[in-house]
MARBA-3410 file (N, C-alpha, C, O; in Angstrom, 1 decimal):
68
-26.6,-27.3,30.9,-26.6,-26.1,30.0,-25.2,-25.5,30.0,-24.7,-25.3,28.9 ~ -24.6,-25.3,31.2,-23.3,-24.6,31.2,-22.2,-25.6,30.6,-21.3,-25.1,29.9 ~ -22.3,-26.9,30.9,-21.4,-27.8,30.3,-21.5,-27.8,28.8,-20.4,-27.9,28.1 ~ -22.7,-27.7,28.2,-22.8,-27.7,26.8,-22.2,-26.4,26.2,-21.6,-26.4,25.2 ~ -22.4,-25.3,26.9,-21.8,-24.0,26.4,-20.3,-24.1,26.4,-19.6,-23.7,25.4
-19.7,-24.7,27.4,-18.3,-24.8,27.5,-17.8,-25.7,26.4,-16.8,-25.4,25.7 ~ -18.4,-26.9,26.3,-18.1,-27.8,25.2,-18.1,-27.2,23.8,-17.2,-27.4,23.1 ~ -19.2,-26.5,23.5,-19.3,-25.9,22.2,-18.3,-24.8,22.0,-17.7,-24.7,20.9 ~ -18.0,-24.0,23.0,-17.0,-23.0,22.9,-15.6,-23.6,22.7,-14.8,-23.1,21.8 ~ -15.2,-24.6,23.4,-13.9,-25.2,23.3,-13.8,-25.8,21.9,-12.7,-25.7,21.3
-14.8,-26.4,21.4,-14.8,-27.0,20.1,-14.6,-25.9,19.0,-13.7,-26.0,18.1 ~ -15.3,-24.8,19.2,-15.1,-23.7,18.2,-13.7,-23.1,18.3,-13.0,-22.8,17.3 ~ -13.2,-22.9,19.5,-11.9,-22.3,19.7,-10.8,-23.2,19.2,-9.8,-22.8,18.7 ~ -11.0,-24.5,19.3,-10.0,-25.5,18.7,-9.9,-25.4,17.2,-8.9,-25.7,16.6 ~ -11.0,-25.0,16.6,-11.0,-25.0,15.1,-11.0,-23.6,14.5,-11.1,-23.5,13.3
-11.0,-22.6,15.3,-11.1,-21.2,14.7,-9.9,-20.4,15.2,-9.9,-19.9,16.3 ~ -9.0,-20.2,14.3,-7.8,-19.4,14.7,-8.1,-18.0,15.0,-7.5,-17.4,15.9 ~ -9.1,-17.4,14.4,-9.4,-16.0,14.7,-10.0,-15.9,16.1,-9.7,-14.9,16.8 ~ -10.8,-16.8,16.5,-11.3,-16.8,17.9,-10.2,-17.0,18.9,-10.2,-16.3,19.9 ~ -9.2,-17.8,18.6,-8.1,-18.0,19.5,-7.3,-16.7,19.6,-6.8,-16.3,20.7
-7.1,-16.0,18.5,-6.4,-14.7,18.5,-7.1,-13.7,19.3,-6.6,-13.0,20.1 ~ -8.4,-13.7,19.1,-9.3,-12.7,19.9,-9.2,-13.0,21.4,-9.1,-12.1,22.2 ~ -9.2,-14.3,21.7,-9.1,-14.7,23.1,-7.8,-14.3,23.7,-7.8,-13.8,24.9 ~ -6.7,-14.4,23.0,-5.4,-14.0,23.5,-5.3,-12.5,23.7,-4.5,-12.0,24.6 ~ -6.0,-11.7,22.9,-6.0,-10.2,23.0,-7.0,-9.6,24.0,-6.8,-8.6,24.6
-8.2,-10.3,24.0,-9.3,-9.7,24.8,-10.2,-10.7,25.3,-11.4,-10.9,24.9 ~ -9.8,-11.5,26.3,-10.5,-12.6,26.8,-11.9,-12.1,27.4,-12.9,-12.7,27.1 ~ -11.8,-11.1,28.2,-13.1,-10.6,28.8,-14.1,-10.1,27.8,-15.3,-10.3,27.9 ~ -13.6,-9.4,26.7,-14.5,-9.0,25.6,-15.2,-10.2,24.9,-16.3,-10.1,24.6 ~ -14.4,-11.2,24.7,-15.0,-12.4,24.1,-16.1,-13.0,25.0,-17.2,-13.4,24.5
-15.8,-13.1,26.3,-16.8,-13.6,27.2,-18.1,-12.8,27.2,-19.2,-13.3,27.3 ~ -17.9,-11.5,27.2,-19.1,-10.6,27.2,-19.9,-10.8,25.8,-21.1,-10.9,25.8 ~ -19.1,-10.8,24.7,-19.7,-11.0,23.4,-20.5,-12.3,23.3,-21.6,-12.3,22.7 ~ -20.0,-13.3,23.9,-20.6,-14.6,23.9,-21.8,-14.7,24.9,-22.6,-15.6,24.8 ~ -21.8,-13.8,25.8,-22.9,-13.8,26.8,-22.8,-14.9,27.9,-23.8,-15.3,28.4
-21.6,-15.3,28.2,-21.3,-16.3,29.2,-21.5,-15.8,30.6,-21.2,-14.6,30.9 ~ -22.0,-16.6,31.5,-22.1,-16.3,32.9,-20.7,-16.2,33.5,-19.7,-16.7,32.9 ~ -20.5,-15.6,34.6,-19.2,-15.5,35.3,-18.7,-16.9,35.6,-17.5,-17.1,35.6 ~ -19.6,-17.8,35.9,-19.1,-19.2,36.2,-18.5,-19.9,35.0,-17.5,-20.5,35.1 ~ -19.2,-19.8,33.8,-18.7,-20.3,32.6,-17.4,-19.6,32.2,-16.4,-20.3,31.8
-17.3,-18.3,32.3,-16.1,-17.6,32.0,-15.0,-18.0,32.8,-13.8,-18.1,32.4 ~ -15.2,-18.3,34.1,-14.2,-18.7,35.0,-13.6,-20.1,34.6,-12.3,-20.3,34.6 ~ -14.4,-21.0,34.2,-13.9,-22.3,33.7,-13.1,-22.1,32.4,-12.1,-22.7,32.2 ~ -13.7,-21.3,31.5,-13.0,-21.1,30.2,-11.6,-20.3,30.4,-10.7,-20.6,29.7 ~ -11.6,-19.5,31.4,-10.3,-18.8,31.7,-9.2,-19.8,32.0,-8.1,-19.6,31.7
-9.6,-20.8,32.8,-8.6,-21.9,33.1,-8.2,-22.7,32.0,-7.1,-23.3,31.9 ~ -9.1,-22.9,31.0,-8.8,-23.7,29.8,-8.1,-22.9,28.7,-7.4,-23.5,27.8 ~ -8.2,-21.6,28.7,-7.6,-20.8,27.6,-6.1,-21.0,27.4,-5.7,-21.1,26.2 ~ -5.3,-21.2,28.4,-3.8,-21.4,28.1,-3.7,-22.7,27.3,-2.8,-22.7,26.4 ~ -4.4,-23.7,27.5,-4.3,-24.9,26.7,-4.8,-24.7,25.3,-4.3,-25.2,24.3
-5.9,-23.9,25.1,-6.4,-23.6,23.8,-5.4,-22.8,23.0,-5.3,-22.9,21.8 ~ -4.6,-21.9,23.6,-3.7,-21.1,22.9,-2.3,-21.7,22.8,-1.4,-21.1,22.2 ~ -2.0,-22.8,23.5,-0.7,-23.3,23.6,-0.1,-23.7,22.2,1.1,-23.6,22.1 ~ -0.9,-24.2,21.3,-0.4,-24.7,20.1,-1.2,-24.1,18.9,-2.3,-23.7,19.1 ~ -0.6,-24.1,17.8,-1.2,-23.5,16.6,-2.3,-24.3,15.9,-3.3,-23.8,15.6
-2.0,-25.6,15.7,-3.0,-26.4,15.0,-3.9,-27.3,15.8,-3.6,-27.6,17.0 ~ -5.0,-27.7,15.3,-6.0,-28.5,16.0,-5.4,-29.8,16.4,-5.7,-30.4,17.4 ~ -4.5,-30.4,15.5,-3.9,-31.7,15.8,-3.1,-31.7,17.0,-3.0,-32.6,17.8 ~ -2.4,-30.5,17.3,-1.6,-30.4,18.5,-2.4,-30.3,19.8,-1.8,-30.5,20.9 ~ -3.6,-30.0,19.6,-4.5,-29.8,20.8,-5.3,-31.0,21.1,-6.4,-31.0,21.7
-4.8,-32.2,20.7,-5.6,-33.4,20.9,-5.9,-33.7,22.3,-6.8,-34.5,22.6 ~ -5.2,-33.1,23.3,-5.5,-33.3,24.7,-6.8,-32.8,25.0,-7.4,-33.2,26.0 ~ -7.4,-31.9,24.2,-8.7,-31.3,24.5,-9.8,-32.0,23.6,-10.9,-31.6,23.6 ~ -9.4,-33.0,22.8,-10.3,-33.7,21.9,-11.5,-34.2,22.5,-12.6,-34.3,21.9 ~ -11.4,-34.7,23.8,-12.5,-35.3,24.4,-13.6,-34.3,24.7,-14.8,-34.6,24.9
-13.3,-32.9,24.7,-14.3,-31.9,24.8,-15.2,-31.8,23.6,-16.3,-31.3,23.7 ~ -14.7,-32.2,22.5,-15.4,-32.0,21.2,-16.2,-33.2,20.8,-16.8,-33.2,19.7 ~ -16.3,-34.2,21.6,-17.1,-35.4,21.3,-18.6,-35.1,21.3,-19.4,-36.0,21.1
END
């Protein structure tokens, strides 16, 4: 269940610029809004720098395996 939540969120974040912007400004607020457990939020917190590192989805191909 948690793996699926992480996978779906990473996929959305890779394709949604407004979500990435919101993550960069209020990570904790996004986690609360999404209803993620502290364990899932901890994993996503470690992934967030990669999600925010580049502007386009093509540049984030290193995370493409998450979206399969």
